[in-house]
C-alpha positions in Angstrom: 21.1 -72.9 -100.4 23.1 -69.6 -100.7 22.0 -67.3 -98.0 21.7 -63.5 -97.5 21.9 -62.6 -93.8 20.4 -59.2 -92.8 21.8 -56.8 -90.3 20.1 -57.0 -86.9 16.7 -55.2 -86.9 16.5 -54.9 -90.7 13.9 -57.6 -91.1 10.7 -55.5 -90.4 9.7 -54.8 -94.0 10.1 -58.5 -94.9 7.9 -59.5 -91.9 5.3 -57.3 -93.5 5.9 -59.2 -96.8 7.4 -56.2 -98.7 9.3 -57.9 -101.6 12.5 -55.8 -101.7 15.8 -56.2 -99.8 18.1 -53.2 -100.2 21.8 -53.5 -100.3 22.2 -51.5 -97.1 20.1 -54.0 -95.1 22.5 -56.9 -95.9 25.0 -58.0 -93.2 26.6 -60.9 -95.0 26.4 -63.2 -98.0 27.0 -66.9 -97.6 27.9 -68.4 -100.9 28.4 -67.0 -104.4 25.1 -66.5 -106.2 24.9 -65.8 -109.9 22.9 -62.7 -111.1 19.3 -63.7 -110.8 20.1 -66.8 -108.8 18.0 -68.0 -105.9 19.0 -67.1 -102.4 17.5 -67.7 -99.0 16.9 -64.5 -96.9 17.7 -64.8 -93.2 17.3 -62.4 -90.3 20.2 -61.3 -88.2 19.2 -64.2 -85.8 19.1 -66.5 -88.8 15.4 -66.9 -88.9 13.9 -67.7 -92.3 12.3 -64.7 -94.0 11.9 -65.6 -97.7 13.5 -66.8 -100.9 14.3 -64.4 -103.7 16.4 -63.5 -106.7 19.9 -61.9 -106.2 20.9 -58.8 -108.2 24.5 -57.8 -107.5 24.3 -54.6 -109.5 21.1 -53.1 -108.1 20.4 -51.2 -104.9 17.5 -53.6 -104.6 19.8 -56.5 -104.0 17.1 -59.2 -103.6 13.6 -59.3 -104.9 11.5 -61.9 -103.0 9.8 -64.7 -104.9 8.1 -66.3 -101.9 7.8 -65.9 -98.1 7.0 -69.6 -97.7 9.6 -71.9 -96.4 10.5 -74.9 -98.6 8.7 -73.6 -101.7 11.0 -74.5 -104.6 11.6 -71.8 -107.3 11.2 -73.8 -110.5 9.0 -74.0 -113.5 6.0 -75.2 -111.4 6.3 -72.1 -109.2 6.1 -69.8 -112.2 3.3 -71.8 -113.8 1.2 -71.4 -110.6 1.9 -67.7 -110.2 1.2 -67.0 -113.8 -1.9 -69.1 -113.9 -3.3 -67.2 -110.9 -2.5 -63.8 -112.4 -4.0 -64.6 -115.8 -7.2 -66.2 -114.3 -7.8 -63.0 -112.3 -8.0 -61.0 -115.6 -10.2 -63.5 -117.5 -13.1 -61.2 -117.9 -10.8 -58.4 -119.1 -9.3 -60.0 -122.2 -12.0 -61.9 -123.8 -12.3 -61.5 -127.6 -9.8 -61.6 -130.4 -8.8 -57.9 -130.1 -8.9 -57.5 -126.4 -6.0 -55.8 -124.6 -5.0 -56.2 -121.0 -2.1 -56.4 -118.6 -1.8 -60.1 -117.6 1.1 -60.0 -115.1 2.0 -56.9 -113.1 5.4 -57.7 -111.6 5.7 -57.5 -107.8 1.9 -57.0 -107.3 1.4 -60.4 -108.9 4.2 -62.1 -107.0 6.5 -62.1 -110.0 9.0 -59.2 -109.4 10.4 -57.6 -112.5 8.0 -59.4 -115.0 5.4 -57.5 -117.0 3.2 -59.3 -119.6 0.6 -57.4 -121.7 -1.8 -58.9 -124.1 -2.7 -57.2 -127.4 -5.1 -59.3 -129.3 -3.4 -62.6 -130.1 0.1 -61.3 -129.2 1.9 -61.0 -125.9 4.4 -58.4 -125.0 6.9 -59.1 -122.2 9.3 -57.0 -120.2 12.0 -58.6 -118.1 13.0 -55.8 -115.8 15.0 -57.6 -113.1 17.9 -60.0 -112.8 15.6 -62.6 -111.5 13.0 -62.4 -114.3 15.9 -62.4 -116.8 17.4 -65.5 -115.2 14.1 -67.4 -115.6 13.1 -66.0 -119.0 13.2 -69.4 -120.8 10.9 -71.1 -118.3 8.6 -68.0 -118.2 8.3 -68.0 -122.0 7.6 -71.8 -122.0 4.8 -71.4 -119.5 3.2 -68.4 -121.3 3.2 -70.4 -124.5 1.6 -73.4 -122.8 -1.0 -71.4 -120.9 -2.1 -69.0 -123.7 -0.8 -70.3 -127.1 -0.4 -66.8 -128.5 0.3 -66.1 -132.1 3.6 -64.5 -131.0 5.5 -63.2 -128.0 7.4 -60.0 -128.4 10.0 -58.5 -125.9 10.0 -54.8 -125.0 12.8 -54.8 -122.4 14.3 -51.7 -124.0 14.1 -49.6 -120.8 16.7 -47.9 -118.7 15.7 -49.7 -115.5 17.5 -52.8 -116.9 20.8 -51.0 -116.7 20.4 -50.7 -112.9 20.2 -54.5 -112.9 23.4 -54.9 -114.9 21.3 -55.9 -118.0 21.4 -54.5 -121.5 18.1 -53.2 -123.0 16.7 -55.6 -125.6 13.7 -55.9 -127.9 12.4 -58.3 -130.6 10.3 -61.4 -131.3 10.9 -64.2 -128.8 8.4 -66.8 -129.9 6.0 -67.3 -132.8 5.1 -64.7 -135.4 6.3 -61.2 -135.8 3.4 -58.8 -134.9 2.0 -56.5 -137.6 3.3 -53.0 -137.7 0.0 -51.7 -136.4 -2.1 -54.2 -134.4 -5.8 -53.4 -133.9 -7.2 -53.7 -130.4 -10.7 -53.1 -129.0 -11.4 -51.0 -125.9 -15.2 -51.1 -125.2 -16.7 -49.5 -128.3 -13.4 -47.9 -129.4 -10.7 -49.3 -131.5 -7.0 -48.4 -131.6 -4.0 -49.3 -133.7 -1.0 -50.3 -131.5 2.7 -50.3 -132.5 4.1 -53.1 -130.3 7.6 -52.8 -131.5 8.2 -49.0 -131.3 5.3 -47.6 -129.3 5.5 -46.2 -125.8 5.8 -48.7 -122.9 4.6 -52.0 -124.4 2.7 -50.2 -127.2 -0.2 -48.5 -125.5 -1.2 -47.0 -122.1 -3.3 -49.9 -120.8 -3.2 -48.4 -117.3 -5.4 -45.5 -118.4 -8.2 -47.7 -119.8 -10.9 -46.9 -117.2 -9.9 -43.2 -117.0 -10.3 -42.8 -120.8 -13.8 -44.3 -120.4 -14.5 -42.0 -117.5 -13.7 -39.0 -119.6 -16.6 -39.7 -121.9 -19.0 -38.9 -119.1 -17.8 -35.3 -119.1 -17.2 -34.6 -122.8 -20.6 -34.0 -124.3 -20.7 -30.7 -126.1 -17.2 -29.8 -125.0 -14.2 -28.3 -126.7 -11.4 -30.7 -125.5 -7.6 -30.1 -125.3 -5.8 -33.4 -125.0 -2.2 -32.8 -124.0 0.6 -35.4 -124.3 -2.0 -37.1 -126.5 0.1 -40.0 -127.7 -2.1 -41.8 -130.2 -5.2 -39.9 -129.1 -6.8 -42.3 -126.7 -8.5 -39.7 -124.5 -9.5 -37.8 -127.6 -11.2 -40.8 -129.1 -13.2 -41.4 -125.9 -14.1 -37.7 -125.7 -15.6 -38.0 -129.2 -17.4 -41.1 -128.2 -18.8 -39.0 -125.3 -20.1 -36.4 -127.7 -17.4 -33.8 -127.7 -17.8 -31.0 -130.2 -14.1 -30.7 -131.0 -10.8 -32.3 -129.9 -7.3 -30.8 -130.1 -4.5 -33.4 -129.7 -1.1 -32.1 -128.8 2.0 -34.3 -129.1 5.7 -33.8 -129.8 6.0 -36.6 -132.4 4.5 -36.3 -135.9 4.6 -40.0 -136.4 2.5 -40.6 -133.3 0.0 -38.0 -134.4 -0.3 -39.8 -137.7 -1.4 -42.8 -135.8 -3.8 -40.6 -133.8 -5.4 -39.5 -137.0 -5.7 -43.2 -138.1 -7.5 -43.9 -134.8 -10.0 -41.2 -135.6 -10.6 -42.7 -139.0 -11.0 -46.3 -137.9 -13.6 -45.2 -135.2 -15.7 -43.5 -137.9 -15.4 -40.0 -136.5 -15.4 -36.9 -138.7 -11.7 -35.8 -139.0 -12.8 -32.2 -139.1 -13.7 -32.5 -135.4 -10.0 -33.2 -134.5 -6.9 -31.1 -134.8 -3.6 -32.8 -134.4 -1.0 -30.3 -133.3 2.7 -31.1 -133.1 4.7 -29.2 -130.5 6.0 -29.0 -127.0 3.0 -29.0 -124.6 4.5 -26.3 -122.3 5.1 -24.0 -125.2 1.7 -24.7 -126.8 -0.2 -24.0 -123.6 1.6 -20.7 -123.2 0.7 -19.8 -126.8 -3.0 -20.6 -126.2 -2.8 -18.4 -123.0 -1.3 -15.5 -124.9 -4.1 -15.7 -127.5 -6.8 -16.2 -124.9 -7.9 -19.5 -126.4 -9.9 -21.5 -123.9 -11.4 -25.0 -123.6 -14.2 -26.8 -121.8 -12.2 -29.9 -120.9 -8.4 -30.3 -120.7 -6.5 -33.6 -120.3 -2.9 -33.5 -118.9 -1.3 -37.0 -119.1 2.4 -36.2 -119.1 5.3 -38.7 -119.1 7.1 -39.4 -115.8 8.6 -36.1 -114.6 10.2 -37.6 -111.5 12.3 -40.7 -112.1 14.6 -40.3 -109.0 14.7 -38.4 -105.8 17.2 -35.9 -107.2 14.6 -35.0 -109.9 11.9 -34.2 -107.4 12.2 -30.4 -107.3 12.4 -30.0 -111.1 9.6 -32.5 -111.7 7.2 -31.0 -109.2 7.8 -27.6 -110.8 6.9 -29.2 -114.2 3.6 -30.5 -112.8 2.9 -27.1 -111.2 3.6 -25.3 -114.5 1.3 -27.3 -116.8 -1.5 -27.4 -114.3 -1.3 -23.6 -113.7 -1.5 -23.1 -117.5 -4.4 -25.5 -117.8 -6.4 -23.8 -115.2 -5.9 -20.5 -117.0 -7.2 -22.0 -120.2 -10.4 -23.5 -118.8 -13.7 -21.9 -119.4 -15.8 -21.2 -116.3 -17.1 -24.6 -115.1 -14.5 -26.3 -117.2 -13.1 -29.8 -116.3 -9.5 -30.8 -115.8 -8.3 -34.4 -116.0 -4.8 -34.2 -114.6 -2.4 -37.1 -114.0 1.0 -38.0 -112.6 2.6 -41.4 -113.3 5.7 -40.6 -111.2 5.7 -43.2 -108.4 7.9 -41.0 -106.2 5.2 -38.3 -106.1 2.7 -39.4 -103.5 -1.0 -38.6 -104.0 -1.2 -36.0 -101.3 1.8 -34.1 -102.8 0.2 -34.3 -106.3 -3.1 -32.9 -104.9 -1.1 -30.0 -103.2 0.7 -29.2 -106.5 -2.6 -29.0 -108.4 -4.2 -27.0 -105.6 -1.3 -24.5 -105.7 -1.6 -24.3 -109.4 -5.3 -23.4 -109.2 -4.6 -20.8 -106.6 -1.9 -19.2 -108.6 -4.1 -19.2 -111.7 -6.8 -17.3 -109.7 -9.3 -20.2 -109.9 -11.4 -21.9 -107.3 -11.7 -25.6 -108.0 -13.3 -28.8 -106.7 -12.2 -32.4 -106.9 -15.0 -34.4 -108.5 -13.1 -37.7 -108.7 -9.8 -39.3 -107.9 -8.4 -41.7 -110.4 -5.8 -44.5 -110.5 -4.6 -47.2 -112.8 -7.0 -49.8 -114.2 -7.8 -53.0 -112.3 -5.6 -55.1 -114.5 -2.7 -53.1 -112.9 -3.4 -54.1 -109.3 -1.3 -53.0 -106.3 -0.4 -55.5 -103.6 -1.2 -54.1 -100.1 2.3 -54.9 -99.1 3.8 -53.1 -102.1 2.5 -49.6 -102.1 5.1 -48.6 -104.7 2.9 -50.4 -107.2 0.3 -47.6 -107.0 2.1 -45.1 -109.3 -0.7 -43.6 -111.4 -2.6 -40.7 -109.7 -5.3 -38.6 -111.3 -7.8 -35.9 -110.3 -10.9 -34.7 -112.1 -11.3 -31.0 -111.1 -14.0 -28.5 -111.9 -12.8 -24.9 -112.2 -15.0 -22.0 -111.3 
């Protein structure tokens, strides 16, 4: 087998079963692997460490498939890993319109592979050279295990460029999904655009946090920032909110948010859909002394690389400061960061500084993270990317 030999002393993370080998840790390459091809990983003393997929264009040069010696990487390997991941979510995706993440990349032992279920359709992302190399076998196994109506690809993300792969999207197997696919989330229903929506169509990682919001929403005026198709707003109405204001930059997305209000049977007069830049809208509300009982801040990723850290943390500080200024006494703030490079302690400090600068005392009532169908391997802390705080402002 083709081998990667590490520099002396660079095997510590692999001994802890972290699944990444960075280019700077490699001492030599024995053989000529293809992109995504299987390589054996050896220590500087030539001890076996694992077997992984080679990616010549990425700083993450090898992603580990297995730490077991003599475990072949073949269709049977993928079948076993995928079976285990899907079985672990069995209770989460029962029903014709259930939605759930079935395979969560490194944290399910399948680096670079994401598979989400929306009703009878699957949506895949092949995000690494290794998952791309095995895509045909992966699709075959998904078809055999789940027999979906169709499998759609949403690998139209910039991270593929780091792997030397072009973005791609489209139907891979079976039927083309409808333009808007209905899904069920507890008592709530949503219309999902698999082909053009954010991520794979919906923010499945916020499922439990949306449900948690309902416990705080009764009788509240709610401001739902970066609302997308109104998920938090729908759950606020389910919890008995008096009024919801959804703020989003896209008119098309807000049209779907309005459809979601309609299909859930809520009175449309209880929801405003406001198109605009959230930062600007918050400042306008501040200038006009408009306040709310509950505010949700669920922004996109502000920090995508370390050189964006300063700008990104300033963005988080700005929106949280404005939100604290807009909260009524005793008001509740649900605030999130999906930037994996921002650790939880830093995010909490940013929110604390924002409250201080806004002249508000605040308590943390709950800490939040991604839903259980987005698990994090203990040996892969990078998988814990979503951080949330529920704060009460005084």
